[in-house]
N, C-alpha and C positions, 0 to 999 in steps of 0.2 A: 249210771255213773258209778265208778269206783270211789268209795269214800276215802278220806284221809284220816290218819291218826296224827297226834301231836306228840313229838318227842319231849322229854322232860326239860329241854332247853328252849322249847317253843317252836321248833322247826316242824313244818308239816311234811309228812311222808305218806305217799299213796299206799293203801292197804294191800294192793295187788302189784307185784313186781314181775318183770320179765327177766328170768334167769338165763345165763348164757353158758353154763357148764357144759362141756363137751360139744359146743358148737364150733365148727372149724373156722379158723380165721380166713379172711379173704371174702370172696363173693357170697359164701353161705352166711357168714355172720352179718355182712352188710345188708343182705336181703332180709334176714330174719329180724334184725333190729329195726330197720326202716319200716317193715310191714307191721311189726308190733306197735310202733309209735303211731303209724297211720291208723291202726285199728283202735287206738285210744289209750294204750299204755303210756304212763308218764314216769315210770319207775324202772330203771335198767340196772341190773346187777351183774358185775363181772369181777375178775380177779386177775392179778398178774400171772398166776400159774395156769390160768385157762389158755393163755397164749393167743387171745383173740382181741386184745384191747384196741389194736389198730383197726380191725374190722368193725368193732363196736362203735368206735368214734366216727368212722366213715358212715356207718348206718345212721347214726344220729344226725350227721350233717345232711345226708341224702334224704332223710325224712321230711326236711323242711320245717320241723318243729323247732322253735327257738330253744336254745340251750337252757335259758332260765326257766323254761316250763318243764324241764326234765329233771327228775331226781336220779342222780348217777352215783353208783357205789362201786368201789373197787377194794382190794384187800392186799395186805402185805403178806408174802409167802414166808414159810418157815425159815428158809435159807437166808432171807433178808432181815430177819428179826435182829433186834439190837438197836441202840439209839441212832448212831450215825447211819448205819445201813438202811434203817427204815426211812429216814429222811431222804436218802438217795433213791430208794425204791419208790417213794411217793412221787418224786419229780420225774422218774422214768415212766411211771404210769400216766402222769399228766401228758407227757410228750407223746406217748403212744396213742392216747385217747384224743389228742388234739384239743385239749381244754386247759384252762388256767385255774380250775378249782374242782373239787369233788364235793358232792353233797354229803357223802358218808364214806369214811375210811375205816376199815375193820382189820383187826388181827385175825388171820385166817384160822389158826389153831393155837391152843395153849402150849407154850414151851417154857423151859426154865428161864429163858431170857425175856419173857413177855412183860415183866415189870419195866425193863429198860425200853422195850418197844412202846409200851404205853406212855412213857415219858416223852417219846418222840411225837406220839399222837397228841399228847397234851400241848406240846409246842405248836404243832400244826393248827390245832384248834384255837389256841390263844392268839395266834397271828392271823386268824381268819382265812387260812388257806383251805380249810375244810369246814363245812357247816355243822357237821356232827361226826362223832367218833364212837366206835363200839368194838365188839369182839364177836368171834364165831366159835361155836362148839365148846364153850366153857361150861363145865359142870358147876354145881353150887360150891364145892370145895375150891375149885380153881378161881371162881369169881371172888370168893372171900379172900383168897390169897392176893389177888390183884388189888383189891380195895384197901389192903393193909398199907400200901405205899402211896395212896393218892386221895385227893379230895374230889376228883372228877369221876363221877359214876358214869360208866358207859351208857350211852343212850339206847343201844341195841345189843341183843345177844342172838346171833343167827345160828340156829341149831336144827338138827333133824327132828321133825315133829310131825306126826300124822296120826290118824285114828288107831293104827296098830302100835304106835309108840308115842303116846300122848304127853309124856313127861309132866304129869300134873304137879308134882312137887316143884320142879324147876319153874313152871309157869307161875305158881303161887309166889315163889321166891322173887322172881323178876318183877312181878306185878307189885309186890310190897316195896320194892326199891325204885319203882317208876321206870323200869327198863322194859322196852318193848321186845317181844319175841318175834323174830323173823323165822319162818319155817322154810327150810330147804327140803326138797323132796316131799312136798305136801301130797303129791300123787304117788308117792312111794316109787319114784322112777318108773312109773307105768304099771306097777304091780297092783295098784288100787283096783284096776279093772278085773282082776282075777278073784276078788273077794266077794262071794255071793251076797253077803249081808249089805255091802255098800250098794250093789246093784238093786237089791230089793228096796232099800230105803230111798235111793234115788228115784225109783219108779213111784214110790209113795208120795214123794214131794215134787213129782212131775219135772224132773231135771235129769241131766246126765250124771254118771258116777263122778266125773271130774268136778262138775259144778257143785254137787252135794259135798264133796270133800273140801272144796274151797269155802262153801257156805259154813261148814263146821269150823274151819279156821277162824273166820270172821266172828262167829258166835263166841269163840274162845278169846277173842280180842287180839288175835295174832295177825301179823303181816304174812302173806303167802307169796312165794316165788315160784312161778311156773315157767316151763320151757318147752318150746316146740319150734320146729323149722317149717311146719306145715300151716298154710294160711287158714284153713278151716279150723284147725285145732287152736291156733292163736286167737281167733275170733271167739270160738266157743268158750275158752277159758275167761274171756272178758265178760261173758254174759252170766254172771253169778246171780242166781235168783235171790230175792229178798225174802228169805224164809226163816222161821224160828223152829229149830229142831226140838221136839218135845223131850221132856225129861225121861219119859219111857224109852224113847229111841236113843237118847244119850246113854242110858243104861244098857241097851242092847249093844251099842258100839263098844262098851267096855269088855264085852265077851271076846273081842278079837285082839285085845291088848297082848303084845308079845315083844319080840326082840327088835332092836334097831336093824336097819339094813346097811348102814354105813359104818365107818370106823368108830370105835369107842375112844372118846377123848382122853380117857385115863390110861389108854394102852397104845396110843399112836407111836409109831417108830419111823416117821418120815419127816 
């Protein structure tokens, strides 16, 4: 069973989520989401910019799993940021998903208008249209700037984080503020399988490379978002072993620390 974490407002969130980035809308998204839910996932992550919210919503309904048993996340895209436009974007996401609330709504990327966007999320949260709110891809500097104009601390910061790019300083910062890290790309968009050390350590702990990378995330106290459209891989990612990685092996992992594989939030231009 996948454990839950508790957000700082008391809401429970599954530690393992099913991500839908680059999953085509329509039958592919419907099949992937419904298969994930039938396999045991209860945390689904999408975004307006993914263009698949309709298929995600249909997949949820097709799975037969009650909506209240599913933790559903979406995000406001950069071009919709700002107070009024964020409120409109939220309603549009609800309509596409076929639901009347979200469990978590996130600012997708930091932008100069993110403080106004956050005010809209504060309103949605206050009126109980969403159970939790947060941000994605915020650096410490950007997070500090956001906090200057609010008393509501984001519950989540969804960022790129994996053994090659562990972001220790950001993890410590978020932990001190009671903010949970959600890791996107925990398998490095498939590149984890090409790292010899990960393969060697996975063999040592009697699991697959993907399972080892996810176990590492949980040991760090992070939520992990995984994605696949293949039934076997969807199920494999659910079967994370209950292991404790030794300090010696954690030190070994530090030898592969390097660059991020996605965009730098301090240099985004979209």
